[in-house]
N, C-alpha and C positions, 0 to 999 in steps of 0.2 A: 318804791314798791318791791316786795320780794318775789323774785322769779321762782318757778317751780324747781329749778335746779338747786338755787340757794336754799329754798325750803327743805329739800331732800338732805342737803349738805348739813343743814342745822339739826335735823331729825337724826341723822346718822351719828353726828358729833354728842348729841344728848344721850342717844342710847349708849354709845360707848362709855360717856362719862358715868352714866347710871350703873352699868354693869361693872365698871371698875371700882366704883365707890362703895358697893353693896359688899357685905360680908356673908351673904347668905344667897341661895338660889332664888331667884325671882320669878314667878309664875307669869305666863303671857298675859293673864288678866291684869295682874298688878302693874306690868309694863304698860298696858294699854291705858289703864287709868291714871298713871302717874308720869310717864315720860312724855315730854313736850313734842308736839308735831304729828301725833297719830290721829287718825279719824275716829270718831266716836263709834261708828257702826261697827259690829263685831266682825262681819264677812270682809269689809274692807280693811280693817286693822290685820285680820289674818294674811290676806294676800300681800299687803305691803310688809308687814313683819317678816314674812318667809323670804322675800326679796331682800330685805335689809340684811338678814342673817347671812344670806348667801354671799352678799357684797362685803360684808365684814371679813368673811372666811377667805374670800378672793384677795382681800387686802393683806392677809397673813394675822389678823386679829383673832387669837385663840379663844373661841367660845368654849366654856365648860357648860355641858348639859348633863342633868341628872334628875332624878325623882326629888321633889321637894319633900323634906321630913315631915312625917306626921300626915301626910295626904293618903287616903284610901277611898277610891282607887287611886293609884299614884299619878300625880300631876307634875308634868315636865317644868323644870326651872331652869334659869340661865344665869350666867356671871361671868366675869372675866377675871381671873385670878392675876393678881399683879406680878407674882413670880413668873407667870408664863407671857405676860405682855411686856413688861419692862426690860430695857437694855441697859445693863449696868455701863457707866462710863469707862472705856478702856484706858483714859488717862493719856491720849496721845499728845506728844510733843509736836511743835511745829514742823520740824523736819521729818518726823514719822508720818504725821498727816500728809504732808506733801508727797513723800515717797510712795505712800499708798495709793494717792491719786495719780501718780505718773504711772504707777504699775497698771492700775485699772484702765488706764487710757492706751497703754503699750499693748496691753495683751487683753483681748475682749474675748468672752464667750458668745458665739454666735447667737443673735436674737435676745440677748439679755442686756438691758442697760445697767451699767455700774453706777449711774447717776443716783438712782433711788437708794441705793444701799448707803451712799455718802450722806442723805438727808438725815439719817439715824446718827450720824457721827458728826454733826454739827454743819451740815450742807457741803456744797462743792466749793472748792478753793478756787479763786479767781484763776482764769486761764493763763497759762504762761507759755514758754517756748518748749514745747513737750516732744517735738519731733514726730517723725511719722509712726504710724502703727507698725507694732512689731509682728504681732501674730493675731490670728483668729482662731479660735479653738471651737471646734463643734460642740454643740450643747445637746445632750442626750435627755429625753424626756424622764428617763430613770435617774438621771444624775443627782437631782436635788433630794429626791426620795431616798436614795441610798446614802447619800451624805448625813441625812438625819439618822438614818439606820446606824451607821458606823459610829456617829458621835454619841448616840443613846444606847448604843450596845444592844440593838433590837436583831434578832435572828430574822432572816427573810427566806421567803420560797419563791420559786418562780420556774417557768417553762423555759428550757434551754436544749435547743437540738432535738426536740421530740420527747425529751425527759422532764420529769419534775425533780427540782433540786433543792434541798434544804440547806442553807449556808449562814454561818456566823460571819458577818461582813467585818473586815479589819482595814481595808485599803482601797481608795480609789486610785488609779494610776492611768494617767494618759502616756501613750507610747505608739509609735509608728502611726500617728494620725486617728488613734482609735481609743476610747475610754474602756477601761477593764475594771472588774470588780475582783479583789483577791480576798479570800477568806477560807475559813475551815468548812469543807464540805462534810456534813454529817453523814451523808449516806457513803460516801468514799472512804470516810476516815483519814483525809488528807487534804493539804493545802491545795486549792485550785484557783485559777484565773477564768473569768467569764467575760466576753465582749458584750458591753451594755447594749449595743444594737441588736444583739441576739437573744436579749432577755425579754420574755412575755409574761403576762399575767402575774405581775409582781404583788406580792403581798408581805406586810411587815407585821411582825409581832409585838408584844409589849416590850418596853424599854427595860435594861438591866438584866437580861436573861443569860448573859454569858461574860466570862472574862475572855478577852481576845487572845487567841493561840499565837505563839511566836512565829512571825513570818520567815520562811526560808529565805536564802539568797535570791533576789528577784530575778527571774530569767526573761522577762519581757524584752529587755535590751539586748539579749543573746541572739545571734544568728538563728533562723528558723530550723536549720538542720541540727542544731544543738538541743531542740525542745522536743521532747518525746520520752517514750519509755524504753527505746533500744539504747544499745552501748556498742561503741565501736570505733576505730580510727580509720581515716581515709588518707591516702597520699595522692598529692596532684602536682603538676608543674604548671607555671604560667609565664608567658612570654614577658619580656621586658617592658614592652608597651603599656601593658595593663597591669604589671605586677604591683606597683604602688596602689593602685585602686583596689586590687584583690586583697592585699595585705590590710587595707583599711577595712574592707568588708568582713574579713575574718578575725580582726584584732590580732593578727599575726598568727593565728592558728594555735596548736599546742606547741609547735616548733616549726622553724622556717630556715631555710639556708639561701642566700643570694649568691648566684653563680657569677662567674667572671663576665659574662654576657649581659648581665643584670636580670636575666630571668630568674624565678624563684621556685624552689622545692617547698612544697607545704605539707604539713600533717594537721589535720582538723579532727576533732571530735565528731562523731556521727550517732544521733539519737533518732534522727528522722531521714532515712536514706533517699527518699524521693525528693526532699527539699535540696538535698546536696547535688542531686542530679540536675535539678532545675538551676541550682547557681553554676555549675560547671558548663551546662549548655549556654547559659547567658554570656558567657566568656567565648563562645563560638570557636573559631579555630585557634583562638590564643592560648587554650589550655587543654592539658590531657590528664584524665583521671587514670592513675596508674593501679590503684587497688583500694580495696579488696577485689579479688576477681568476680565476686557475685554482683558487686556494685558497678564494676566496669562492664560487665555483661549487660545489665539492666540498661545503662545508658546506650550501649551499642544497639540494643534492641530497639530502643525508641527512635534512635537515629536511623536505622534501616527502615523502619516503618514510615517515617517522614519522607525519606528519600524515595521510597518506592510507591507512596500514596498519591503524589500528584496533586494538582488543583486546577480549577477551572481558570482558563486564561483570563486576565483581567478585561473588563469591558469599560471603554471611555464613557463618560457620562453618568447621570444619575442611575441609580439601581432600582429595584422594584419595591423598596421599603415603603410603608405605608403612613406609620405614625411619627410625628415630629415629637422628639423628646426633650430636647434642649439645644442650646447653641454650643459652639466648640468651647474648650476650656475657658473659664472666665477668670477675671482677677481673683487672687487670693482673698482680698479684703474689699468689701462693698460698703460704700459711704451710707450713712443714715439718709432717710428721706426728709421731707419738710415737716416741721413741727406741727402737729395737728392741736386743735382747741382743746382746752382741759375739761374733762368731764367732771362731775360732782366727786367720783371716786378719785380721779387724779388730784382735785383739790384736798380733799379729805387727807389723803396719803400725805401730802406736803404739810398741811396744818398740824397733823399730830407729831410730825418731827420739828416743825419750826417753833411751835408753842412753848415746849420746854427749853429749846435753845435760846430763844428771846428771854423768856422768864428767867431762866438760870444765869443769864449774864446781866440782868437790869434794863435791858433794852437794846436796841439796834436800829440803825438807819434803815429806812424803807428800801433803799437802793441796794444796800447790802444784803437784805432778807431776799430780795428779787433776784439777786445774782446767785447767792449760795444755794436757794432751793428752787430755781428755774420756775419762779412764780411770775407771770406778766403783772406789771404793776397796776394796769387798769383792772385787774381782777382781784389783786392781793388787798388793796385798801378798802373796796366794799366788803370784802369778806370778812376783814378784820373788824370793821366798824358796824356791819349789819348782821353778821352771822355768828362769829365767835363771841361777840358782845353779848348775844342772847343765849348762849350755852352755858350749861350749869347742870345741877343736880336738883331732884325735888326737894323742897316745894317751889324752886325757882324764885325765891326771894333775892334782893340785892346782894345778901351776903353769900349766897349759894351760886352766884354767877360769875363768870370770868370777866374781869375788867380789863379793857383795852383803852389806852389812852395813846393819841397821836397828835404830837405838837412838833411843827416845823420839821416833818419827815422823821421824827424820832418816835419809835414805837416802844411801848412799855405793856407788859402783860402781866397781871396780877391775879391772885386767888385761883390758880388753875392747878391745885394741889393733884388731883386725880390725873393730870397729864404732866406731872413733875418730871418724868423720864421719857425719853422715847420709844417708840414701839420697836421692838426687837427685831431683827433681821429675818426676813424669811429664808427658808433653804436656798431658794435660787440666788437671793442676794448675797447671803453668806458665802456659798461656794463659788460665786463670781469672784469676789474680793480675795478669798483665799488662794484660788486657782490663779488669778492674776499675780498676786504677791509672790507666791511660790515659784510661778514660771520666771519672772523677771528676776528673782533673787538667784536663781540658778544660773543667769547669764551675767550679772553685774556683781553679786556678791555685797551689795550696798548694806552697810551696817544700820543706817536709819531704816530702810525697809525691813530688815530682820527684827528689829526692836518693835516696829510697829505691827508686823505680822506676829509677833509672840504676844503682845499685849490683846490684839484683836482676838486671837485664837484662844487666849485664857477667858475672856468674857462669852466666847461662844462655846466654851466646854469641849474643846476639840485640839488634839495635838497634830498639827499638820506635819510634823516630821514623821509620824506614824500613820496618819489617816490619808494622806495625799501625797502623790509623787507625780511630777510632771516633767516630761522630757520633750521639749519643743520640736527637736530634730537631730538627726544624725549629723556627724561631722568633726573633724578634730577641732578641738577647742582652741588651740594655738591658730589654727587658719582663720577660724571665725574672729578671733582676737585681731589678727593683722587686718582682716577686711573691715571690721568695725572700726578700727583706727583709721583706716583709709578714708571711710565715710566722714569720720567726725573731723579730721585734719585735712580734708579735702586734697589728698595725695593719691597720684596715680600709683597702681599696684600691678606689678607683674605677677602672672599666675601660670602654673602649668595645668592645664584642663583636660580632663578625658570626657568628650562627648559622647555619652551612652547611646544616642539616637543614631549617631552616624559611625560609631565605632573607631574614633580617631582621637589622638592626642595632639594637643597644639600648645605652643607658647605664646601667650597674649599679654597685652598691657590694657587695664581696664581703668576707668575712672568710676570708683564705686559711689554710687549714690545713696543706697540704703540695703540693710539686710533685714530679712524677714523669715519667718517660719510659716509652713504651710503644709499640712498633711503628713507631718511627721518627718520633714526635712527643713533644713536650713538653705536659703537662697540669697544671692546677692544680685542687686539689678544696678546696672551703670552702663556707661558708654564703652563699647569694645572698639579700640582703635583698628583691631585687625578686620573685624566685620563692618567698620564704619557706620555703627548704629548702635542703638540701645538693645542690650540682651541681658537675660537672666541666666545666671550660672548656679547650678545646684552645688552646695560648698563641700558635701561628702565626695564630690568628684573633682575637687581641686587638691592635687597632690603636693603642690608648694605654692606658696605665697608671700611676696616680698615687697615691702614698700620702696618706691622709687624716690628721687628727690625732686619730682615735677609736680607742681600744685596744679590744680584744675578749678575751674568755676562751675558748680552744680547748676542745673536748672533751677528758676526762682520757685516753682512749685514742686514739692516731692512727687516722684514718679509713682504710678500706681504699682501694687504688689502683683505684678502679672508674672505668673509661672510660665505660661506658654500661650501665646496668641497666634493662630496659624493664618496665614494669608488666604484670601478668598479661593486661590487657586492651588492652595496646598494639596499635596497627595492625600487619598483616602482610600479604605478598604471596606469592603462589606464581608462579614463573616457569618455564617450559618452556624450556630453554637447549640450543641447537644447540652443536656442538663448538667454534665460534668464541667462545662465551660461556662456556666452561668455566672461564675464569680466575676467574671470580666464585666458585666453589666453594672456591678457594684464599684469595681476598681478604676474603671476608666470611663471618661465622659462619652456619650454616644449621642449623635445628633438624629438618628432614626432608629426607630424598631419596628419589627413586625414578627408576629407569631403564628407558626403552623404546629399545633400540638404543643410539644415539649421542646420544639427547636425555635429558637429566636434568631432572626436575621437582624443584624446591627450594624451601623456603619460608624467607623471611627476614623477620625483625622489620624495621620501618619506623620510623626516627627521626623523620621528617617528610616532607611530600609533596614538597617541593623535592629531598630526597635522591633519592627514588625517580624523579622525573623526570629528573634528571641521569643517573642509571644507566640508565634505559631509552633516553634519547637517545644515549647512548654505545653500547649493545649494538645499537640498530636492529633490523634483522630478525632476528637471531640470538637474540632473547629475545622471549617472549609472556607475557603475564599470563593465568594460568588461572583463579585464584581469589584472594581477598583479603578482608580485613575492615579497615573504617575508612579506606579509600582511596577516591579518585574514580574514576569511570569514565574509561577511556582515558586515563591520566595522561601518557603519551609524546605523544598525538596532540594534547592540550590545549596541553601545553608547546610543541610545536613549531609550533603555529598562533600562539601568543602571540609567539614569536621571529620568525617570518615575517612579522607584521604589522610588526615594527621594520624589516624590509628592504623594506616597501611591497608585500607580497604577501598 
């Protein structure tokens, strides 16, 4: 007996086949009369047909809608153009397919499954020893839309920071934990970058309306004080204990000189003076801004204001915040939940991809189909024998129906010419594979992955070298390579590490378990012999790393990609944030928030006193400590006075 879900699946497949097989626009009345599975009543058909069209579009099936020629008044008709539906075979070799699979499992777009994309490429390869997840990249709702606009050369317009912008999109760039759109701003007459999470009311124009402008040297990886319209040069000195870290953050500056005491004199280019002041204040009393005079004066002005401002004394116990926002910082990667039952749409998406795969190779075993397309065996066999067997095109005579034969678990599918090729990748599926492959290629340089990416990009009609750039995180490539080798060879590694939270440099030996990227930075998780426990270290704060000759045995299960997990009794602070400081709510996890007009009172977990001092020095009068636990009185004022002493005040 056919279930309602199977009847719906059969109807959707018949509708797709009919619209693919026609060379003209079919009016709804003809679809009602000829396509199997629709009720005879006009109103019942209309409701069902509207739902079916919506489901096809949600699956990425491209419906063409237009006026049927010769009708007056115009009658709307429908078809699926094969050139819009079919995905050409990229011709992947076995090692290229395996490399793409590895990339998609190692680098994941948050909330997007890569498995559905592989169904169009012949299904998911059998799982192997793939290792832990390397990175989870945030997925922005505008990402897939802008990917299509970039690949089709469609101009876009959107709201950004209260203004309407018209842009010729040329590149999607992931850097510092955020997605950016790069393109020619028609209103400004210049190349600009826009953060995707600040884009709203996005509209896309027709394809092929511009030739991409040449992109300038990308500045998204440059320090923030070098990004802006100003020009200048600043001089500073940095003490020996943090000199290596400062050199890494400034990429050596315009020039630098190492003094006999291992401190450093630096000259850096300055286009954004405020950002450089933030950086120097972040070095606390370990640095001095020498010039130019006006920039030094601005830094001293901010320090004097913090020193004189004071703050409310910390209060032990919970503060007056009202609304719980979330927990303390979570693991960077979150495992998926339990598998849900397949809907008719899920089944159809798999069938549209497995039918051409099975038919094209002359047959396949049921177990292989089940594994490749994640199709439960107890659902696959009935769907093949009772649903697909009844699918075809009008008039549904035996020669117009798909033929399915199953003998001793060997499946053959014939006469499915309208499903001869798989359904093309949707923009989210395509960008998922391209991002994963581009990301991992930048880490491993694997030749099979490079070939697979090139072939895939060719059939998708996009040049990833021009249209997509992914930087998983900051950190010296040599240091990352040493730590990755330590993970793979299970060899203890000695590191020199600058703890930003505690403002301390230490020499340690760690047993590295895994490296991973999160929010624009690389991390290594492992057992620290100094701390006698598992710890996570940010790799751009490792100034030296060297393999020892000591092997170690890692835990049986890969450790979670935890950036920071505070203990229940960890210090915390409650801040009253004026509008100028509301960026803190986006940048740092908060556990509680309450609002009084434009002022938000938020509670943050504190990793170390130095971290809190830096944050308060940067915020200045826009933030005020209202409560806390485990923190000193007036942390901003105390830090400001220490720094002012270095300047002779």
